[in-house]
N, CA, C and O atoms as CSV, one atom per row, in Angstrom:
chain,resi,resn,atom,element,x,y,z
A,1,UNK,N,N,0.921,-1.148,0.032
A,1,UNK,CA,C,-0.404,0.417,-0.212
A,1,UNK,C,C,0.782,0.968,0.071
A,1,UNK,O,O,1.571,0.489,0.885
A,2,UNK,N,N,0.991,2.128,-0.667
A,2,UNK,CA,C,1.522,3.390,-1.038
A,2,UNK,C,C,0.928,4.379,-0.395
A,2,UNK,O,O,-0.279,4.517,-0.196
A,3,UNK,N,N,1.752,5.028,-0.093
A,3,UNK,CA,C,0.732,6.267,1.008
A,3,UNK,C,C,0.832,8.158,0.113
A,3,UNK,O,O,2.009,8.078,-0.242
A,4,UNK,N,N,0.520,9.126,-0.224
A,4,UNK,CA,C,0.599,10.233,-1.292
A,4,UNK,C,C,0.580,11.577,-0.094
A,4,UNK,O,O,-0.128,11.843,0.877
A,5,UNK,N,N,1.473,12.064,-0.598
A,5,UNK,CA,C,1.565,13.333,0.983
A,5,UNK,C,C,1.465,14.091,-0.480
A,5,UNK,O,O,1.837,13.771,-1.608
A,6,UNK,N,N,0.777,15.269,0.074
A,6,UNK,CA,C,0.915,16.511,-0.057
A,6,UNK,C,C,1.195,18.240,0.480
A,6,UNK,O,O,0.475,18.834,1.283
A,7,UNK,N,N,2.037,18.630,0.010
A,7,UNK,CA,C,2.262,19.355,1.001
A,7,UNK,C,C,1.238,20.769,0.957
A,7,UNK,O,O,0.112,20.504,0.537
A,8,UNK,N,N,1.501,22.468,1.389
A,8,UNK,CA,C,0.228,23.128,0.896
A,8,UNK,C,C,0.704,24.107,-0.475
A,8,UNK,O,O,-0.027,25.063,-0.734
A,9,UNK,N,N,1.883,23.873,-1.315
A,9,UNK,CA,C,2.155,24.302,-2.640
A,9,UNK,C,C,1.999,23.261,-2.989
A,9,UNK,O,O,3.117,22.923,-3.379
A,10,UNK,N,N,1.241,22.332,-3.154
A,10,UNK,CA,C,1.252,21.120,-4.391
A,10,UNK,C,C,2.138,20.539,-5.102
A,10,UNK,O,O,2.222,20.306,-6.308
A,11,UNK,N,N,3.064,20.242,-3.853
A,11,UNK,CA,C,3.731,19.666,-4.249
A,11,UNK,C,C,4.464,17.484,-3.757
A,11,UNK,O,O,5.231,17.456,-2.795
A,12,UNK,N,N,4.271,16.606,-4.174
A,12,UNK,CA,C,3.269,15.215,-3.820
A,12,UNK,C,C,5.106,15.067,-3.662
A,12,UNK,O,O,6.151,15.652,-3.948
A,13,UNK,N,N,4.374,13.390,-2.748
A,13,UNK,CA,C,5.206,12.027,-3.571
A,13,UNK,C,C,4.642,11.208,-2.827
A,13,UNK,O,O,3.823,11.410,-1.930
A,14,UNK,N,N,5.241,9.938,-3.333
A,14,UNK,CA,C,5.054,8.360,-2.328
A,14,UNK,C,C,5.539,7.710,-1.884
A,14,UNK,O,O,6.744,7.697,-2.134
A,15,UNK,N,N,5.238,7.130,-1.329
A,15,UNK,CA,C,6.431,6.290,-0.471
A,15,UNK,C,C,4.802,5.267,0.216
A,15,UNK,O,O,3.573,5.325,0.231
A,16,UNK,N,N,6.188,4.251,0.776
A,16,UNK,CA,C,5.434,3.213,1.638
A,16,UNK,C,C,4.822,3.939,3.231
A,16,UNK,O,O,3.718,3.614,3.668
A,17,UNK,N,N,5.826,5.043,4.038
A,17,UNK,CA,C,5.014,5.593,4.899
A,17,UNK,C,C,5.900,6.832,4.993
A,17,UNK,O,O,7.057,6.880,4.576
A,18,UNK,N,N,5.320,7.710,5.512
A,18,UNK,CA,C,5.292,8.661,5.724
A,18,UNK,C,C,5.266,10.106,7.073
A,18,UNK,O,O,4.441,10.117,7.987
A,19,UNK,N,N,5.917,10.760,6.958
A,19,UNK,CA,C,6.213,11.857,8.103
A,19,UNK,C,C,6.350,13.321,8.045
A,19,UNK,O,O,6.924,14.084,7.268
A,20,UNK,N,N,5.808,13.438,8.860
A,20,UNK,CA,C,5.816,14.810,8.688
A,20,UNK,C,C,6.013,16.230,9.887
A,20,UNK,O,O,5.599,16.395,11.034
A,21,UNK,N,N,6.984,17.220,8.801
A,21,UNK,CA,C,7.454,17.966,10.339
A,21,UNK,C,C,9.257,17.124,11.171
A,21,UNK,O,O,10.244,16.604,10.651
A,22,UNK,N,N,8.823,17.432,12.716
A,22,UNK,CA,C,10.578,17.288,12.404
A,22,UNK,C,C,10.752,15.388,12.543
A,22,UNK,O,O,11.828,14.797,12.633
A,23,UNK,N,N,8.872,14.511,12.518
A,23,UNK,CA,C,9.555,12.983,12.510
A,23,UNK,C,C,10.148,13.001,11.138
A,23,UNK,O,O,11.021,12.154,10.944
A,24,UNK,N,N,9.772,13.995,9.902
A,24,UNK,CA,C,10.472,13.975,8.944
A,24,UNK,C,C,11.734,13.441,8.918
A,24,UNK,O,O,12.189,12.662,8.081
A,25,UNK,N,N,12.495,14.094,10.283
A,25,UNK,CA,C,14.381,14.216,10.121
A,25,UNK,C,C,14.185,13.107,10.958
A,25,UNK,O,O,14.719,12.165,10.374
A,26,UNK,N,N,13.625,12.656,12.186
A,26,UNK,CA,C,14.184,11.513,12.974
A,26,UNK,C,C,13.278,10.493,13.060
A,26,UNK,O,O,13.573,9.524,13.761
A,27,UNK,N,N,12.406,10.517,12.581
A,27,UNK,CA,C,10.837,8.917,12.360
A,27,UNK,C,C,11.055,8.035,11.346
A,27,UNK,O,O,10.833,6.825,11.394
A,28,UNK,N,N,11.726,8.985,9.930
A,28,UNK,CA,C,12.199,8.326,8.597
A,28,UNK,C,C,13.427,7.774,8.889
A,28,UNK,O,O,13.400,6.560,8.684
A,29,UNK,N,N,13.911,7.954,9.068
A,29,UNK,CA,C,15.345,6.893,9.485
A,29,UNK,C,C,15.069,5.130,10.316
A,29,UNK,O,O,15.465,3.966,10.383
A,30,UNK,N,N,14.556,5.653,10.565
A,30,UNK,CA,C,14.214,4.558,10.966
A,30,UNK,C,C,12.819,3.475,10.344
A,30,UNK,O,O,12.864,2.285,10.032
A,31,UNK,N,N,11.663,4.428,10.330
A,31,UNK,CA,C,11.616,3.664,9.203
A,31,UNK,C,C,11.778,3.128,7.879
A,31,UNK,O,O,10.909,2.368,7.451
A,32,UNK,N,N,12.886,3.455,7.095
A,32,UNK,CA,C,13.097,3.076,6.310
A,32,UNK,C,C,14.492,1.582,6.721
A,32,UNK,O,O,14.929,0.799,5.878
A,33,UNK,N,N,14.844,1.613,8.085
A,33,UNK,CA,C,15.563,0.955,7.880
A,33,UNK,C,C,14.667,-0.506,8.620
A,33,UNK,O,O,14.818,-1.726,8.686
A,34,UNK,N,N,13.749,0.482,9.058
A,34,UNK,CA,C,13.314,-1.246,10.559
A,34,UNK,C,C,11.672,-1.508,9.220
A,34,UNK,O,O,11.451,-2.663,8.856
A,35,UNK,N,N,11.069,-0.753,8.868
A,35,UNK,CA,C,9.814,-1.588,7.682
A,35,UNK,C,C,10.738,-2.537,6.560
A,35,UNK,O,O,11.829,-2.486,5.992
A,36,UNK,N,N,9.252,-3.640,6.667
A,36,UNK,CA,C,9.265,-3.835,5.456
A,36,UNK,C,C,7.396,-4.439,4.711
A,36,UNK,O,O,6.260,-4.261,5.150
A,37,UNK,N,N,7.875,-5.099,3.570
A,37,UNK,CA,C,6.396,-5.034,2.806
A,37,UNK,C,C,5.767,-6.139,3.721
A,37,UNK,O,O,4.552,-5.981,3.845
A,38,UNK,N,N,6.134,-6.915,4.206
A,38,UNK,CA,C,5.300,-8.471,4.899
A,38,UNK,C,C,5.350,-7.767,7.011
A,38,UNK,O,O,5.643,-8.388,8.033
A,39,UNK,N,N,4.931,-6.355,6.813
A,39,UNK,CA,C,4.529,-6.400,8.253
A,39,UNK,C,C,3.447,-6.344,9.302
A,39,UNK,O,O,2.708,-5.367,9.188
A,40,UNK,N,N,3.225,-7.033,10.138
A,40,UNK,CA,C,2.234,-7.384,10.502
A,40,UNK,C,C,1.939,-6.112,11.621
A,40,UNK,O,O,2.706,-5.349,12.210
A,41,UNK,N,N,-0.233,-6.335,11.617
A,41,UNK,CA,C,-0.104,-4.779,12.239
A,41,UNK,C,C,0.198,-4.685,13.698
A,41,UNK,O,O,0.398,-3.499,13.959
A,42,UNK,N,N,0.297,-5.321,14.596
A,42,UNK,CA,C,1.063,-5.819,15.564
A,42,UNK,C,C,2.959,-5.084,15.092
A,42,UNK,O,O,3.684,-4.193,15.535
A,43,UNK,N,N,3.006,-5.699,14.435
A,43,UNK,CA,C,4.933,-5.020,13.933
A,43,UNK,C,C,5.028,-3.405,13.651
A,43,UNK,O,O,5.890,-2.566,13.914
A,44,UNK,N,N,3.624,-3.345,12.933
A,44,UNK,CA,C,3.689,-1.599,12.895
A,44,UNK,C,C,3.473,-0.978,13.789
A,44,UNK,O,O,3.823,0.202,13.794
A,45,UNK,N,N,2.809,-1.549,14.886
A,45,UNK,CA,C,1.805,-0.530,16.078
A,45,UNK,C,C,4.029,-0.570,16.576
A,45,UNK,O,O,5.006,0.170,16.690
A,46,UNK,N,N,3.779,-1.402,16.636
A,46,UNK,CA,C,5.797,-0.916,17.776
A,46,UNK,C,C,6.276,-0.239,16.855
A,46,UNK,O,O,6.351,0.903,17.309
A,47,UNK,N,N,6.683,-0.251,15.734
A,47,UNK,CA,C,7.818,0.273,14.955
A,47,UNK,C,C,7.136,1.590,15.293
A,47,UNK,O,O,7.950,2.201,15.985
A,48,UNK,N,N,6.135,2.261,15.154
A,48,UNK,CA,C,5.052,3.617,15.505
A,48,UNK,C,C,5.443,3.502,16.452
A,48,UNK,O,O,6.673,3.527,16.516
A,49,UNK,N,N,4.839,3.351,17.454
A,49,UNK,CA,C,6.167,3.465,19.161
A,49,UNK,C,C,7.083,3.882,19.168
A,49,UNK,O,O,7.329,4.806,19.942
A,50,UNK,N,N,8.513,3.127,17.842
A,50,UNK,CA,C,9.983,3.075,18.610
A,50,UNK,C,C,9.559,4.520,17.835
A,50,UNK,O,O,9.512,5.467,18.621
A,51,UNK,N,N,9.270,4.822,16.547
A,51,UNK,CA,C,9.426,6.439,16.310
A,51,UNK,C,C,8.519,7.584,17.482
A,51,UNK,O,O,8.948,8.717,17.702
A,52,UNK,N,N,7.802,7.278,17.848
A,52,UNK,CA,C,7.478,8.540,18.388
A,52,UNK,C,C,7.922,8.640,20.107
A,52,UNK,O,O,7.842,9.471,21.011
A,53,UNK,N,N,8.289,7.629,19.965
A,53,UNK,CA,C,9.649,7.362,22.023
A,53,UNK,C,C,10.968,8.187,21.708
A,53,UNK,O,O,11.632,8.841,22.512
A,54,UNK,N,N,11.199,8.000,20.308
A,54,UNK,CA,C,11.986,9.041,19.532
A,54,UNK,C,C,12.049,10.313,19.729
A,54,UNK,O,O,12.874,10.882,20.443
A,55,UNK,N,N,10.850,10.999,18.868
A,55,UNK,CA,C,9.733,11.914,18.938
A,55,UNK,C,C,10.480,12.774,20.067
A,55,UNK,O,O,11.373,13.621,20.090
A,56,UNK,N,N,9.315,11.852,21.371
A,56,UNK,CA,C,9.367,12.109,22.849
A,56,UNK,C,C,10.147,12.484,22.921
A,56,UNK,O,O,10.149,13.706,22.770
A,57,UNK,N,N,11.756,11.659,23.269
A,57,UNK,CA,C,12.310,12.401,23.693
A,57,UNK,C,C,13.350,13.766,23.397
A,57,UNK,O,O,14.235,14.303,24.064
A,58,UNK,N,N,12.807,14.002,22.159
A,58,UNK,CA,C,13.736,15.813,21.473
A,58,UNK,C,C,12.559,16.324,21.801
A,58,UNK,O,O,12.675,17.373,22.435
A,59,UNK,N,N,11.839,16.097,21.675
A,59,UNK,CA,C,10.410,17.277,22.155
A,59,UNK,C,C,9.448,16.949,23.222
A,59,UNK,O,O,8.247,16.684,23.171
A,60,UNK,N,N,10.358,17.040,24.292
A,60,UNK,CA,C,9.467,17.049,25.596
A,60,UNK,C,C,8.797,17.980,26.185
A,60,UNK,O,O,8.941,18.203,27.387
A,61,UNK,N,N,7.794,18.800,25.253
A,61,UNK,CA,C,6.647,19.050,25.280
A,61,UNK,C,C,5.515,18.620,24.802
A,61,UNK,O,O,4.432,19.178,24.976
A,62,UNK,N,N,5.857,16.792,23.670
A,62,UNK,CA,C,5.088,17.173,22.741
A,62,UNK,C,C,3.809,16.086,24.167
A,62,UNK,O,O,3.842,15.997,25.394
A,63,UNK,N,N,3.039,15.594,23.273
A,63,UNK,CA,C,1.673,14.382,24.510
A,63,UNK,C,C,2.378,13.250,24.112
A,63,UNK,O,O,2.797,13.449,22.972
A,64,UNK,N,N,2.781,11.887,24.629
A,64,UNK,CA,C,2.412,11.216,24.876
A,64,UNK,C,C,1.695,9.544,24.187
A,64,UNK,O,O,2.110,8.390,24.077
A,65,UNK,N,N,0.029,10.532,23.754
A,65,UNK,CA,C,-1.053,9.429,23.677
A,65,UNK,C,C,-0.802,9.393,22.078
A,65,UNK,O,O,-0.223,10.130,21.280
A,66,UNK,N,N,-1.281,8.579,22.027
A,66,UNK,CA,C,-1.157,7.220,20.915
A,66,UNK,C,C,-2.583,6.861,20.377
A,66,UNK,O,O,-3.454,6.636,21.217
A,67,UNK,N,N,-2.896,6.789,19.030
A,67,UNK,CA,C,-4.509,5.752,18.528
A,67,UNK,C,C,-3.804,6.091,17.410
A,67,UNK,O,O,-3.062,6.891,16.841
A,68,UNK,N,N,-4.738,4.538,17.376
A,68,UNK,CA,C,-4.428,4.318,16.156
A,68,UNK,C,C,-4.866,3.550,15.120
A,68,UNK,O,O,-4.315,2.454,15.226
A,69,UNK,N,N,-5.587,3.581,14.166
A,69,UNK,CA,C,-6.487,3.167,13.098
A,69,UNK,C,C,-5.872,2.768,12.127
A,69,UNK,O,O,-4.830,3.005,11.516
A,70,UNK,N,N,-7.163,1.769,12.082
A,70,UNK,CA,C,-6.159,0.491,11.031
A,70,UNK,C,C,-8.002,-0.395,10.302
A,70,UNK,O,O,-8.847,-1.037,10.927
A,71,UNK,N,N,-7.954,-0.037,8.954
A,71,UNK,CA,C,-8.578,-0.468,8.350
A,71,UNK,C,C,-10.054,0.448,8.092
A,71,UNK,O,O,-10.952,-0.166,7.518
A,72,UNK,N,N,-10.282,1.659,8.433
A,72,UNK,CA,C,-11.101,1.794,9.135
A,72,UNK,C,C,-12.369,2.163,11.177
A,72,UNK,O,O,-13.325,2.624,11.800
A,73,UNK,N,N,-10.745,1.192,11.044
A,73,UNK,CA,C,-11.911,0.564,12.430
A,73,UNK,C,C,-10.398,1.862,14.129
A,73,UNK,O,O,-9.176,1.865,14.273
A,74,UNK,N,N,-11.019,2.270,14.535
A,74,UNK,CA,C,-10.443,3.644,15.061
A,74,UNK,C,C,-10.366,3.127,16.399
A,74,UNK,O,O,-11.432,3.191,17.011
A,75,UNK,N,N,-9.251,2.559,17.108
A,75,UNK,CA,C,-8.218,1.828,17.513
A,75,UNK,C,C,-8.423,2.277,19.359
A,75,UNK,O,O,-7.641,3.227,19.413
A,76,UNK,N,N,-8.972,2.138,20.725
A,76,UNK,CA,C,-8.344,3.156,21.401
A,76,UNK,C,C,-7.916,3.877,22.175
A,76,UNK,O,O,-7.391,3.276,23.113
A,77,UNK,N,N,-7.878,5.017,22.251
A,77,UNK,CA,C,-5.750,5.384,22.426
A,77,UNK,C,C,-5.239,5.246,23.329
A,77,UNK,O,O,-5.971,4.519,24.002
A,78,UNK,N,N,-3.965,5.584,24.131
A,78,UNK,CA,C,-3.554,5.062,25.291
A,78,UNK,C,C,-1.571,5.774,24.925
A,78,UNK,O,O,-0.904,6.168,23.968
A,79,UNK,N,N,-1.404,5.533,26.524
A,79,UNK,CA,C,-0.222,6.259,26.965
A,79,UNK,C,C,1.249,5.442,26.572
A,79,UNK,O,O,1.441,4.266,26.882
A,80,UNK,N,N,2.383,6.411,25.730
A,80,UNK,CA,C,3.142,5.735,25.729
A,80,UNK,C,C,4.027,5.571,26.441
A,80,UNK,O,O,4.683,6.554,26.784
A,81,UNK,N,N,4.399,4.142,26.966
A,81,UNK,CA,C,5.693,4.710,27.956
A,81,UNK,C,C,7.001,5.168,27.595
A,81,UNK,O,O,7.716,5.303,26.602
A,82,UNK,N,N,7.001,5.350,28.853
A,82,UNK,CA,C,8.859,6.314,27.799
A,82,UNK,C,C,10.061,5.178,28.295
A,82,UNK,O,O,10.874,5.434,29.184
A,83,UNK,N,N,10.018,4.051,27.645
A,83,UNK,CA,C,10.963,3.486,28.654
A,83,UNK,C,C,12.311,3.061,27.674
A,83,UNK,O,O,13.370,3.559,27.294
A,84,UNK,N,N,11.928,2.441,27.606
A,84,UNK,CA,C,13.275,2.078,26.440
A,84,UNK,C,C,13.293,1.907,24.683
A,84,UNK,O,O,12.478,1.221,24.067
A,85,UNK,N,N,14.577,2.812,23.965
A,85,UNK,CA,C,14.001,3.038,22.319
A,85,UNK,C,C,14.322,2.017,21.667
A,85,UNK,O,O,14.604,2.063,20.470
A,86,UNK,N,N,14.323,0.865,22.425
A,86,UNK,CA,C,14.536,-0.656,21.643
A,86,UNK,C,C,13.323,-1.228,21.788
A,86,UNK,O,O,13.112,-2.353,21.334
């Protein structure tokens, strides 16, 4: 599944994973290294949590609350535990 991002001036690109803002600089390298086409939902959530931990450690004013949507099903939000980055 490819995602498409279009910014406010119309520049667009397509990729298997997308991050914006600071996430584009800090989370994308993690996604490039660890994402693969056969990622299960659970593995994808763990990868998302890893990326979010890196971003939270960089910006401590951010909120550690995550909510995941998959196939139009919105999972309940939860607080990300700030432990190890592994």
